N, C-alpha and C positions, 0 to 999 in steps of 0.2 A: 372563426372555426380554427382549431388547432391544426398546426402541421407538424410536420417532422421536425425536429430540433436540428438546427443546421447553422453554419457559419458562412459568412459571405466577407471576401478580402477584396478591397479595392487596391489595385497595383497601379503605381506610378513609376515609370521609367525615365530613362534620359531625355531631357527636352532640348531642343535645339538652342544653342548658344550657351547652356551651362556647362561649367567645367566638371572633368572628372576629379575626383579626390586625388590628392599628390600620394605618393608612395610613403612621405613622409607622415602625412595625416593619418593614412591607414595604419602604419606601424604604431601611432601614439595611442589611437583607439584599441588596436589589438593589445597592446602592452597594458591597457588600463582596464581589460575585462578579465574576470577570473577565469581560468583555464579548468578543464575536467569536466566531468557530468553534473550538471545541475539537478538538484531536488533529492540529492542522497542525503541521508539522516542516519547516523549511526546509534544504533542501541548498546551503549556501552558504559559499565559502570566501573567503579574502582576495581583493579586488579588483584588488589592485596586479599588474600583468601586462599581457600584450597584450590588444588589443581584437580583435574579430571582423574579420576581410576583408572580408567582405559580408554582408548580410543579406537574405535571401529572404522575401517576404510568402507565406504558403501557405494555400488555401483547399480544404477538403474537399467531398465530394459531400452533397447534402441526405440527411438521415437524421431520421426521424419529424419532419419539416418544419423542421429546424434545420439550419444549415450552419456547421459547426466551422471555425475560423480558428486560425492560429498563425504562428509565424516559424522559421527557421533562422538560425543564427548559423553562419557558415563560417570555418573556421579553416585556411588551407592550409599544408599542410608546407613548400612554396617558393612566395611569393606571385608571384613571378615566372614562375611555371609554369601555376599555377591548379590548378584539381580534376583529379587524376590517380588518386588511390586513395582513394575515398569511404570513410569510416566513420560511419554515420549513426547517431545515440544519441539516444533519447527521452526526456523527462523523464517522471517518475512520479507517483503519488499526491498530491494536496495540493487546497487550494482557491485557486481565483483564477487569474491570469496566471502562467505560468511566469517564472523569473528566469534568463535564459540566462548572463549574466556571471556570476552566483553559482554556477551549476550547473557553468560551465566551470571556474572556479576551484577548486570542490570537489573534481573528479575531476582536477585538474591536480597534486595535492599527496597524498602516501601518508601513512598513520597517522605514519610514522617520521621525516616531514618530508623524505624523499628523493623522487625523482620519481613524479609519479602516473600514472594510466593515461594521460591525454591527452598529458602530455608525453612518454612513452615512445613513444606511436604517432607522434606528430608527428615525434619524431626518427627514425623508421623509415619515413618517407614517406606516413604515412597523413592524409588531409585530414579534420579533423572537421566533421562536418556535425551540429550539435547542434540538435535539435528541440524547440520548445517549443509550448505551446497556451495560448491565450486564455481557455479556461475547461477547467483540467484535472479539474475535477469533472463534467465532463459524461459523456454515453454514450461507452463504449470505441469502439463503431461510427463514431461521428461523428467521434471524434479520430483513429480508423485512416484516415479519408479526408483528414485533414491530412499524415499520414505517407506515404500513397500519392502525393500531390502532391510530396513532398519526394523519393521515390524516383524519380519521373519527371524531375524537375527536376534530380536528380544525374546521371542518366543522359544527359539533355540538355547538361548542362556539361562533363560529362567529357571529358577529354582523353585518347584510347586506349581501351583495352577492358578495364581492370580491372574485375573484377567488385566488387560492394560488398558491405561489411559492413553489416548492419542489426540493431539491437538497441536495448535501452533498460533503464533502471533503474526497478526496483520496477512499477508499472503501465505504464511505458513498454514494459517487455519484453513485456507482455500487449498492448499495443495493437499493437506491430510484429508480434508472432506471427499475431494475428488479419488485420492488413493483408496479409502476405505470403501468407497461407493463402488470403484472399479473391481476390487477384490469381491464384494459381494456379488456383481454381476456376474463375476468368472466363478462364483461357488468355490472361492478360497476362504479358509476360515482364518480371520483375523485376530480374533480371540479378544477383540476389545469390547469393553464395557463402557466407556464413557468416551465421546468424544467433546473437545472443548476448543471454542474460538475466541481469540484474545483480539478485540476489536477488528477484526477480519471482515472484508468488503465483500460479503456474500453476493451482493447484487450491484457491486461496482463501487469504485473509488472516484474521487474527483481532484483534479489538478486543474486550474483554471486554463481556459483555451488560450488566453493571451500571451500568459506565461510559456505555454508549450511553444507557441509561435516564436516568442523571443528566443527559446534555445535554439531552433533550428536557424533563425535569422542570423544571429551574432556568431554562431560557430562558424560561418563560411567566411568571417574576417578575423578570426582568432586563432592563435595556436591551440592544439590538443594539448591535454593535459598529460599526467604521467602515463605510460603505457600507451599513447595514442589515444585516450579516451577523449573524446569530444563533448561539448555541452548539451547535446541532444540525444546523446547515447542511450541513456536510462529511459526518455520518452520513446524513443523508436524501437526499443528493445520488445521482444516477444511477451515478456511479463507485462510490461506496461500496457501494451494493447489488448492484451485479454483482460487486465484489472480493471482498468479506466473505464466509466461508464461513456465518457466523451473524450475522442481522441483525434488530434490532425497528424497528416503524414508529413506536412511540411508547412513552411509560412506562409506559401501561396495558396493553399488549399481552400477551395470553397465547395461546401457541400453537406450532406448530412453528419452528424458527429457522432451519436449513438451505434450507427451500424457502419462506420468507415473503415474500420479493420476488420479483415477476413479472419483474422486469429481470434478476434473476440467471438464472431459467429460461429466458429468452428468450435471453441471452446465450451460456449453455452451448449452447441449441440451435444458436444461430449459428454456433459453434465447430464443433460436431460436423457441420454442414451443409457448411462449407469443409474439411473433413477435419482439423479439431482443430488439426495443427500443419503449417507449411509443409514439402512434401517434399524440394523441390529443394536448399536449402541445407544445409551442414553445421550441426547445431545444438550451440552450445555453452551453458553456464549455471553460475553460480557463486551458492552460498548464503554468506551471513553466519553460519550456524549450523554446528555439529559434526556429523560423521557417527557417532560412537560411541555415541551415546545418552545422552551426558552433557548435561543440561539446565540450568535454572536453579534455584538454592536456594530456590524459593518453594513454603512448604507449602500443598497443596492444601486449600481450603476455610477457610484463616485469614484473619484481618482483615487487610487491607492498609492501610487507614486509617479512623478514626471521627472523624466531625466533628460538633461540638455548637456551635451559635450563636444565641442568643435564642430564636427561634420555629422555628428549622429544624434539620436533623441529616441527616447521608448516612454510611453504612457501606458499604464496598466490601470484599469477600471475594476471596481468589484463587480461580479457578473450580474447584470440585470435580471428582473423577475419576468422571464418569457418576454412576451411583445414582438413585434416586427422590427427586424433590423435595428436592434438596439447597439449603441456603440460600447464597445468593450476595450479599445485601445488601438494603438498602434506603434509603429518603430521606424526610423529610417536609418541609413548611414550612405552617407554620399547622395546619390542620385537614385538609391534604392529606396522606395517608400512602400509601408504596408498600412492600411487602414481597415479595421475588423469590425463586424457587426454581428450578432447572433438573434436568431428568432426560436421562440419558442423553447428556450434553456432557462431551467429555473435558477433562482438565485443561489445557489448551492455553496458559495463561499459563507454565509452567514448561519445555514441551518444547523441545528444542534447534532452534535457528533465529534469524533476523534479529530482534533486538530493538527495541521502543518503550518510550518513557517514559510510557507511557497513563496508568497510575495516579498519577504524578508530575505530569503534566500537569493531571489533574482536581482533585488534591488541592491544586496550587497555584493553581488558578482559584478555588478554594472558600476559599483560605488556611487549608488543613488541613494538620496536622503530619503527615508520613510520613517512614519511615526511608529513609536512601539505598539501602538494602538491596532495598527495596519498590517502588522507583520505575518499574523497567521490567519488563516482562513480554514473552513472544515475541508477534511480529506477523506474522512470514513463518515458518512452520515449515519446517524443513530438508527434510521430505518433500515440500512444496510447490514450494519453490525449485527443486529438482533433477528436478520433473516425474515423479515416480513415477507408475506406472500404477496408478490406483485412481479410485474413482468420485468426483468434486468434490463431488458433493450428499451422499453417504450417508458419505463420509470413511470406507469400509471398509478402514483401516489403522491400526497403532498408530504415532502420531505421536512416541511417546518412545522407540521401541525404535532400536538401531543399523540404519544401513542397509547392506545386503550388497551385494556384487557382481552378485547374481543380481539383485536388485531394480532395481539401477542398469541393467543390461542388458536388462530388460524395460521401462524406462522411455521415454520420449518424445524425450529428450536424447542425443546421441552422444557427449558427453563432458560431465562436470562437474568442480567443485571446491567443496570446503568449506573455511571458514575453520579456523583452529586453534583459536578459542574462539568462544563465541555473542557475537557482536558486534552493535553498533547497527547497524540495518536500513540498507543501503546505504553500510556502512562501508568506505573504500577501504583495505583491507590490503595490505601487502606480498606475502602470500602469494596473495592474488587477482589483484592487478596482474600478479605475473610468470608466474602460470600463463596469463593472458588473452593477454599479449605473446606467449609461446611457443606458445601454441596458433595464433595468427593466423600465427606466422611459419613453421608447420610445414607 
């Protein structure tokens, strides 16, 4: 009988007769582990090219005592005319402030070196309003206020009455989804004709639980990075708690993983309260994953990397496919030992979807050896990116199965496109760019 997906951690503490690690040993380990937040991934292209024509300062409404801020970098299709055909596109999941020039460059070049998404849209008369956030890692609801400010600024600055296109990459697609739905619930006219999500985790994203645990565990022994940022700061952030389907609060946590964060439960309830999706615009979405059920060649339960160094070690296994108390790995430093198992958690590392080199990032931070074939696992499963209709907490869906026409028809988006291969999350592939341009032109 299926149970609630959970993790269990066996703890081993100081045993009588064992010696504490010396200060010199602890210092050597600390100096060998990379500082700063783990799992960050910059979307940044070559900076050569045009600068924004104008920059807007944006401010949201207070949320839980916090007022989020951000910027919009505006690139006019014709600077002599100004804003006529606004295409609003929000930045996604990461730590710290957005890099709008880098993001613009990234989406201006396709993988084959040809024109990217923004280049093609600009040539067709769209004005790019690129939305960034001062804290990408804060609450989705707070940054939705920044998007709302950008929407109404675009309406005010617009010449004519062309309806807006609003969306974003990764979590930016979730922030804009919530913002538009909230405006509709409040009967405020967002004047948006099309909503677009680019590999956005509508039903949740996945970072392996054992890697989350390692971020918490090793930050206790290593110095912070620039500006005091610690290894687990991205994982413990409000955005990560709201975005990830499975999350743990520390390296010792045992219990349910799909409902472990109150912030995710609150956000899902907020989404439901505003209607889940905006209803007025046409809703488009693309996935960096395949549709046919062909996933990644990562053997469930096998060791991804095994690191040994002085008084420390870390073993990470690819997520096993459900089962009861399946081993996912562990870690130790000195006399502190963690050994972890999961129950009824699907093998999400290998399902079709947009990938992230999460195993590689942690291995690199520990200076562990890892096969190139094992560096990346799935971050945004295709079933999540195309917003199939299933419970975002229970995940009563087979994420490894081929996605049928019937499933798409019952989903939340009006039209979707899959990549031809399981590519890196947010990868600007020719097939996705051409489809988006074609859809906007229709």
